[in-house]
ChimeraX commands (.cxc) that place a marker at each C-alpha (Angstrom):
marker #1 position 15.23,-11.73,8.62 radius 0.5
marker #1 position 11.87,-10.47,9.88 radius 0.5
marker #1 position 9.27,-13.11,10.67 radius 0.5
marker #1 position 5.57,-12.76,11.48 radius 0.5
marker #1 position 3.87,-14.93,14.05 radius 0.5
marker #1 position 1.63,-17.81,12.98 radius 0.5
marker #1 position -1.61,-15.82,13.16 radius 0.5
marker #1 position -0.22,-12.95,11.14 radius 0.5
marker #1 position 1.17,-15.37,8.57 radius 0.5
marker #1 position -2.25,-17.02,8.21 radius 0.5
marker #1 position -3.88,-13.60,7.83 radius 0.5
marker #1 position -1.41,-12.66,5.10 radius 0.5
marker #1 position -2.04,-15.91,3.25 radius 0.5
marker #1 position -5.79,-15.30,3.43 radius 0.5
marker #1 position -5.26,-11.70,2.22 radius 0.5
marker #1 position -3.50,-13.06,-0.87 radius 0.5
marker #1 position -6.01,-15.88,-1.34 radius 0.5
marker #1 position -9.09,-13.64,-1.36 radius 0.5
marker #1 position -7.32,-10.68,-3.00 radius 0.5
marker #1 position -8.27,-8.36,-0.14 radius 0.5
marker #1 position -7.86,-4.58,-0.26 radius 0.5
marker #1 position -6.13,-4.23,3.11 radius 0.5
marker #1 position -4.93,-6.36,5.99 radius 0.5
marker #1 position -5.92,-5.21,9.49 radius 0.5
marker #1 position -2.78,-5.43,11.59 radius 0.5
marker #1 position -1.43,-3.28,14.40 radius 0.5
marker #1 position 1.82,-5.05,15.28 radius 0.5
marker #1 position 4.81,-3.20,13.79 radius 0.5
marker #1 position 6.78,-6.37,13.09 radius 0.5
marker #1 position 3.78,-7.84,11.27 radius 0.5
marker #1 position 3.36,-4.62,9.28 radius 0.5
marker #1 position 7.02,-4.82,8.23 radius 0.5
marker #1 position 6.57,-8.40,7.01 radius 0.5
marker #1 position 3.39,-7.39,5.17 radius 0.5
marker #1 position 5.20,-4.51,3.46 radius 0.5
marker #1 position 7.98,-6.85,2.31 radius 0.5
marker #1 position 5.26,-9.07,0.81 radius 0.5
marker #1 position 3.49,-6.15,-0.92 radius 0.5
marker #1 position 0.47,-6.38,1.36 radius 0.5
marker #1 position -1.39,-3.15,2.03 radius 0.5
marker #1 position -2.19,-2.73,5.71 radius 0.5
marker #1 position -4.43,-0.66,7.94 radius 0.5
marker #1 position -4.38,-0.44,11.72 radius 0.5
marker #1 position -7.24,-0.26,14.17 radius 0.5
marker #1 position -6.98,3.51,14.41 radius 0.5
marker #1 position -6.99,3.76,10.63 radius 0.5
marker #1 position -10.25,1.80,10.61 radius 0.5
marker #1 position -11.71,4.31,13.05 radius 0.5
marker #1 position -10.64,7.21,10.83 radius 0.5
marker #1 position -12.19,5.61,7.75 radius 0.5
marker #1 position -15.39,4.88,9.70 radius 0.5
marker #1 position -15.65,8.54,10.69 radius 0.5
marker #1 position -14.91,9.75,7.16 radius 0.5
marker #1 position -17.69,7.52,5.84 radius 0.5
marker #1 position -20.15,8.70,8.48 radius 0.5
marker #1 position -20.34,5.33,10.23 radius 0.5
marker #1 position -19.32,6.86,13.56 radius 0.5
marker #1 position -19.60,10.47,14.73 radius 0.5
marker #1 position -16.57,10.69,17.00 radius 0.5
marker #1 position -13.30,8.88,17.50 radius 0.5
marker #1 position -12.30,10.51,20.81 radius 0.5
marker #1 position -14.63,8.44,23.05 radius 0.5
marker #1 position -13.37,5.25,21.42 radius 0.5
marker #1 position -9.77,6.31,21.89 radius 0.5
marker #1 position -10.52,6.94,25.56 radius 0.5
marker #1 position -11.84,3.40,25.87 radius 0.5
marker #1 position -8.75,2.02,24.19 radius 0.5
marker #1 position -6.47,4.11,26.42 radius 0.5
marker #1 position -8.13,2.62,29.49 radius 0.5
marker #1 position -7.72,-0.94,28.22 radius 0.5
marker #1 position -4.70,-3.22,28.02 radius 0.5
marker #1 position -3.94,-1.91,24.52 radius 0.5
marker #1 position -0.95,0.43,24.39 radius 0.5
marker #1 position -1.29,3.60,22.32 radius 0.5
marker #1 position 1.45,6.20,22.36 radius 0.5
marker #1 position 0.43,9.76,23.20 radius 0.5
marker #1 position 1.77,10.87,19.82 radius 0.5
marker #1 position -0.42,8.44,17.85 radius 0.5
marker #1 position -3.47,9.56,19.84 radius 0.5
marker #1 position -2.70,13.21,19.12 radius 0.5
marker #1 position -2.14,12.48,15.43 radius 0.5
marker #1 position -5.37,10.50,15.04 radius 0.5
marker #1 position -7.38,13.19,16.83 radius 0.5
marker #1 position -5.85,15.87,14.59 radius 0.5
marker #1 position -6.71,13.84,11.47 radius 0.5
marker #1 position -10.27,13.46,12.78 radius 0.5
marker #1 position -10.50,17.17,13.70 radius 0.5
marker #1 position -11.22,16.24,17.31 radius 0.5
marker #1 position -9.82,16.68,20.79 radius 0.5
marker #1 position -9.98,14.49,23.88 radius 0.5
marker #1 position -12.58,15.86,26.22 radius 0.5
marker link #1:1,2 radius 0.2
marker link #1:2,3 radius 0.2
marker link #1:3,4 radius 0.2
marker link #1:4,5 radius 0.2
marker link #1:5,6 radius 0.2
marker link #1:6,7 radius 0.2
marker link #1:7,8 radius 0.2
marker link #1:8,9 radius 0.2
marker link #1:9,10 radius 0.2
marker link #1:10,11 radius 0.2
marker link #1:11,12 radius 0.2
marker link #1:12,13 radius 0.2
marker link #1:13,14 radius 0.2
marker link #1:14,15 radius 0.2
marker link #1:15,16 radius 0.2
marker link #1:16,17 radius 0.2
marker link #1:17,18 radius 0.2
marker link #1:18,19 radius 0.2
marker link #1:19,20 radius 0.2
marker link #1:20,21 radius 0.2
marker link #1:21,22 radius 0.2
marker link #1:22,23 radius 0.2
marker link #1:23,24 radius 0.2
marker link #1:24,25 radius 0.2
marker link #1:25,26 radius 0.2
marker link #1:26,27 radius 0.2
marker link #1:27,28 radius 0.2
marker link #1:28,29 radius 0.2
marker link #1:29,30 radius 0.2
marker link #1:30,31 radius 0.2
marker link #1:31,32 radius 0.2
marker link #1:32,33 radius 0.2
marker link #1:33,34 radius 0.2
marker link #1:34,35 radius 0.2
marker link #1:35,36 radius 0.2
marker link #1:36,37 radius 0.2
marker link #1:37,38 radius 0.2
marker link #1:38,39 radius 0.2
marker link #1:39,40 radius 0.2
marker link #1:40,41 radius 0.2
marker link #1:41,42 radius 0.2
marker link #1:42,43 radius 0.2
marker link #1:43,44 radius 0.2
marker link #1:44,45 radius 0.2
marker link #1:45,46 radius 0.2
marker link #1:46,47 radius 0.2
marker link #1:47,48 radius 0.2
marker link #1:48,49 radius 0.2
marker link #1:49,50 radius 0.2
marker link #1:50,51 radius 0.2
marker link #1:51,52 radius 0.2
marker link #1:52,53 radius 0.2
marker link #1:53,54 radius 0.2
marker link #1:54,55 radius 0.2
marker link #1:55,56 radius 0.2
marker link #1:56,57 radius 0.2
marker link #1:57,58 radius 0.2
marker link #1:58,59 radius 0.2
marker link #1:59,60 radius 0.2
marker link #1:60,61 radius 0.2
marker link #1:61,62 radius 0.2
marker link #1:62,63 radius 0.2
marker link #1:63,64 radius 0.2
marker link #1:64,65 radius 0.2
marker link #1:65,66 radius 0.2
marker link #1:66,67 radius 0.2
marker link #1:67,68 radius 0.2
marker link #1:68,69 radius 0.2
marker link #1:69,70 radius 0.2
marker link #1:70,71 radius 0.2
marker link #1:71,72 radius 0.2
marker link #1:72,73 radius 0.2
marker link #1:73,74 radius 0.2
marker link #1:74,75 radius 0.2
marker link #1:75,76 radius 0.2
marker link #1:76,77 radius 0.2
marker link #1:77,78 radius 0.2
marker link #1:78,79 radius 0.2
marker link #1:79,80 radius 0.2
marker link #1:80,81 radius 0.2
marker link #1:81,82 radius 0.2
marker link #1:82,83 radius 0.2
marker link #1:83,84 radius 0.2
marker link #1:84,85 radius 0.2
marker link #1:85,86 radius 0.2
marker link #1:86,87 radius 0.2
marker link #1:87,88 radius 0.2
marker link #1:88,89 radius 0.2
marker link #1:89,90 radius 0.2
marker link #1:90,91 radius 0.2
view
């Protein structure tokens, strides 16, 4: 049995209550629980990609650099993939 933590559970309940389009969640265990409950998710990096596609931000690379230098863990592969999707490189 896969369980979400209390905060994720509350977020999923709110998602259902307000009939949201997507649930912002990065934790893989939480994403798995959301999928089981037919909740569409998006991660932080997905939000950045959508923001660039909609012209809300010009570049993702500088933001990824900030995230890399923070306490947030991002695998090298996910960084490469996001930059490829955004047609960017780290500079």
